[in-house]
C-alpha positions, 0 to 999 in steps of 0.5 A: 028272826028279827027283821034287822037280822034278816036285812043284815044277813041279806046284805052280807050275803049279797055283798060277799057274792059281789066280792066286796069288802065292807069298806068297798060296799060302803063306798059304793052305797055312800055310807060309813063302813062301820054302819054297814058292819052294824047293819050286817050284825043286826045292831042298827035299825036303818031308815028306809032311805038307808035301805035304798042306799044299800040296795042301789049298788047291788042293783036291787029294789030296797024291798028285796033286801027285806024278802 
């Protein structure tokens, strides 16, 4: 599996476990909802700074989204 797809699956799973919509999660992370959608589909190649923004509202370190 491509690393982008792996990241996207982890983000989606963890977001859904929190019960957040993409829009609510994007607000928490400080990024646009469509960007979250693109990441979850593996259509974006986010920078490490964006990965950190994705991890923070989930209470995780950035690297754990890539495990």
